[in-house]
N, C-alpha and C positions, 0 to 999 in steps of 0.2 A: 369783581367778576364782570367782564365785558357784557354790555347789554345785549349784544347779538349772539351770545354764546350758543343759545338754543334756537336761533332762527332756522327755519326750515324752508327749503326751496319749494316752489310750486311744482305740482305733478304735471307731466306732459299729458295731453289729452289722448284718449283711446276709447273706442266704442265698447271694448270688452269690460264686463263688470262695471258698466257706466255708473250705476247707482253708488257703489262703494267708492269709486274714484271721485265722483262729484262731492261726496261727503268728505273725502280726504282733502281735496283741493280747497274746499271752503272752510274746513274745520280742523286745522292742525292742532289747535289747542284742545278741541274736544277729543281728538285721538289720544292726546296726552292724558286727559282726564279719565278716559275709559280704562286705559291700561297702566297708568302711572307714568310720570315724566321719566325720560331716559336717564337724566342725571338730576337728582334733586339737590339744590344747594344745601350745604351742611347746616346752615342756620335754620332751615325749615325742618330738618330731620328731628324726630322725637326719639325717645328711648325705645318706643315700640315700632318705629318705622325705619327702614334702611336709608342710608344717605344716598345710595345709588340703586336704582331699580332697572334691571335689564328685561326687556320684553322679548321673549323667544316664541316665534310663531312657526308652526309647521302644519302640514295638511293630512297627516295620517293618524291612525289611532294610537292611543297611549301604550297599548300592549305590543306594538311593533318594535323592532330594534331601534328605529329612529325615536319613537316615543319614549322608550325606556332609557335611551342614552340622554335625551333632553332632560328627563326627570332626575337622572343621576347627576348631571351637570348642575342642576338647580341645588340639589342637596349639598354637593361638594363646595360650591361657591359660598352658600350661606353659612355652612359650618366653618369654613376656613377664614371667613371674614368676620366671624362672630356676629353675624347678622347685619353687618354694616353694608354689605352688598346683597341685594335681593334679586331673585329671578322669578319672573312670572312666565309660565309656559302655557301656550294656547294651542292645543292639538286640534286635529280634525277640521282644519280650516275655519276655526271659530272666528278668527279675525279676517284672514285673507286666504284666498285660494291660489291655485297654481297660476292663474292669469294675472294676479296683482300683487303677490307677496314680494317680488323683487322690486317693483315700483314703490311699494310701501316702505321697504328698507331704504331705498335711495332717498325717499322723502323724509325719512326719520320717524315714520309712524310706528315702526317697530325697530328693534335693535339687533336682533339675531334671527336669521332664517336658515333653513337647511334644505335648499332646493335640490332636486335631482340635477345631475351634471348636464342633462339635456337643456335645462332652462337657460344656461348661459349663452347659448347660441343666439337666442333672439335679442339679447342686449349687446350684441356686437362682439361676442367671443366664441365664434363657431369652432375653434380648435378643441373646445371641451367635448364636442360631439365625437371625438375619437373613441370615447368610452361607449358610445352607442353602436359602434360597428358590430354587426351580428356575427356570432360564431368565431370570435377572434381570441377570446381568453378561455383557456382550458379549465382554470380553477380560480378560486379567490386568492390563493397565495400569489398567483401571477399578477392579479390586479393590484394587490397591496404592494407588491414590489415596484409597480409603476407609480402608484400614488405616493409612496414614501420615498421614491427616488428622485433624481434630478428633473425628470420630465414632469412629474406631478407637481413639484415645487415651482417649476417655471410656469406652469399653468396657473397656479394660485397667485403668483406675483403679477401675472397679467391682469388680474382683477382690478388693479390700481387704475387701469385705464378708464374704468367706470366708477371711480370713487369708492371702491369696495376693498375690504381686507379679507382675504381667505385665511381661515384659521385651521382648517384641517378637513380631512376626508373621512367618511365612513360608509359602510355598504349595507345593502339589504339583500345581498345574494343575487342569484341569477333568475332571470325571468322565464316564465313558462307561457305557452299559448293556450288560450281558452276560446271555446265557441260552442255551438250546439251540434258539433260533429268533431271527430278526431282530426287533428292537424299534424299529420305524420310525413307528408310529402309535399313538394311544391304545388302540385295540382290541387291539393286539398284546400288551398287558400283562394282559389279562383272565385271571383265575384263577391267575396265577403267584405262587409264594411267593418273595419277593425279600428277600435279606438286607440289613438296614440298620443303621446306627449307632443309638445310643440318642438319637434326635432326633425330637421330635414333628413337626417340619416335614417331615423326610424320610419319616417314616411316613405323614403326611397326603398327601404327593406320590404315594406308591405307591397308597394307597387311592383317591385321586382318579383315577388311571389304571386302576383296576380290579384292581390286584394286592393281594396280602396281604403286609404288611410283617412280617418276622421279625427281631427284634433279636438279633444275635450279636456276640461279640467278633471283632475283625479276625483274630486268630490262629486262630480256629476256622472261618473262612469257607471256605477251600479244602476242608477235610474235609467240611463240610456240603454243599458243591456236589457233591463226589464221591459222597457217600452218598445224595444225593437229598433231604436234609432241606430244602434250599431249591433253587429252580429257577434263580435268577439273582441278580445283584447289581449294584452300581455302584462304579466305581473309576477313578482315573486309569490310563492305560495302563501307567505304570511299576510301579504296585502289582499290576496284573493280570499283568504279565509276571514280576516278581520272585517272586511267590507261586505261580507255575506254574498259575494258574487257566486258562490256555489249554489245559491238558491235560484239563480237566473241563468246558469250556464250548465249544460248537461255534460260537457266533456272538458277535461284539462289534459293537455299533452305536455309531458315533461321534456321540453326541448332544450332547456339550459342554453338558449341561443343568445341571450344578451345579459349584460351586467347592469344592475341598477345601483348606482352609488350616489352619494350626496356630498356636498361641501357645506360646511358651516361658515357663514359669511356675516360680517358686520359692516357698518359704513365707516369711512375714514374719519368723519367728523367726530363720531363718538369715540373711536379708538384713540384719536389724538388728544381728546379731552381727559382721558384717564391718565393717572400718573403711572410711572414705571412699575411700582409695586403692584398696583391693581391689575395692570395688563398682565403681569407675570402670574398673578394668582388666578385670574380668569383663564388664561391660556393653559396653565398646568391642569386646572380642573377640567377643562374641555378635552385636553389630550387623554386624560384618564377616562373620561366619559365615552370618548370615541373608541378607545381600546375596549372598553366594556361592551359597547354596542357591537363592535366587530366580533367579539368573542361569542356573543349570543345570537348573531345573525343566522348562522347555520342551524343552531338548536331551535330557534323560533320557526324557521322554515320546515324543519323536520317535524316539530310538534304540530304545526298547522297541517302538514300533509297527513299525519296520523289521524288528526281530528277529522279531516276531510274524508278520508277513507271510512272512518267509523260512521260519519253522517250518512253515507250512502246515497247522497243526492247527485253526485257527479262521478262519471266514469273517469278513471285516471289511466293514462296511456304512457308507457315508457318507450322512447325511441331506441331502436337498435343502432349500433355504430354505423351501419351502412346507411340507414335512414338519415342520421345526423350528417353524415358526409355528403349526401345528396343535397341536403338543405344548404350546407356550407358552399358547395359549388354553385348553387343557384343564386346566392346573394353576393358572390364575389364582385359583381359590377358596382355594388354600393361603395366599396373602398375606392374604386377608380373615380366615382362621382365626387366623393369627399375630397380626394386629392386635387381634383380640378378646382374645387371651390375654395379650399383653404391653402393650397399650395402643397407640393410633394414633400417638403421638408418635415412637416409634422408627422406624416405617415412613415417616413424613413426613420425618424427618431423613435417612433413607437415600435416599429419592427426590429430595430437594432436592440432596443431594450428587452423586447421579448426573446430575441435570439440569445442574448447574454444570459438569460435566466436558465437556459437549457444546458449551459456548460458548467 
């Protein structure tokens, strides 16, 4: 085995999550010791330990669609490899949060992450922010025909520019708006500080509505809401419920304004080290786990909404068709801004794919 097979590049410096990143930059071997080496040489494997251990890090709770899909993937891989390939799942930002999980993946400190599609914009792939455009998709079926079609695959292939391998998409449904007042019309957003992901499109959406976008990691959102650092946010109901945001937000408006989807990604160095059989086994298990996650996404959001109504801590508002259309008209400039930034071709391809879905 070549001596440098598991050599890991140094992390670029960044002020965000500086403590974690200094730890990573100076202690690649400690990262491996904490979570298990990415690929253990067969000579070191024992009867009770796998030959290969994959570390899967994500930032949401285990009972969310993403968390359930990750655990399903773990079970399938371990069963089908007869324990030869192990998967360690780290939910709820136990290892890395929104701000540093992609960097940790590129460094090799973890092997699989499932970031929201918004996250790829800040590593030089802004075309993924197509999925952040507000009030563009009518339903999840439309979204999945994009992700499973030529445009979605083209986007995944583009990850190679950053040394990554895109293995598939899955979703967490549509986002709703929350604050301490109803958000049913553009003027309702005026002056609010709204937590957003690190997406220029989502930030532009909030500014267009008259709000001030505040970029924060997902794991810090509830605390920021409770302390008044931000006034509101956007989330699928399952995230809103599992993070107990209903305890710190008086109103949830069912806007269905934006899609929250994820891509499961690994790094090229790991993928190239695996043999053809193991890549096929892992990929097949992942595709089945993603299909499982997609099947339960709607149910999880519905269950969370039922629990939220029963809790009685948050008023739930449903937009009329006219109210939703007024919001759609208000945020149209966001599409124009994105087209200027990434070029009109991506928007044209997206609208062409959506138009074909109606025939």
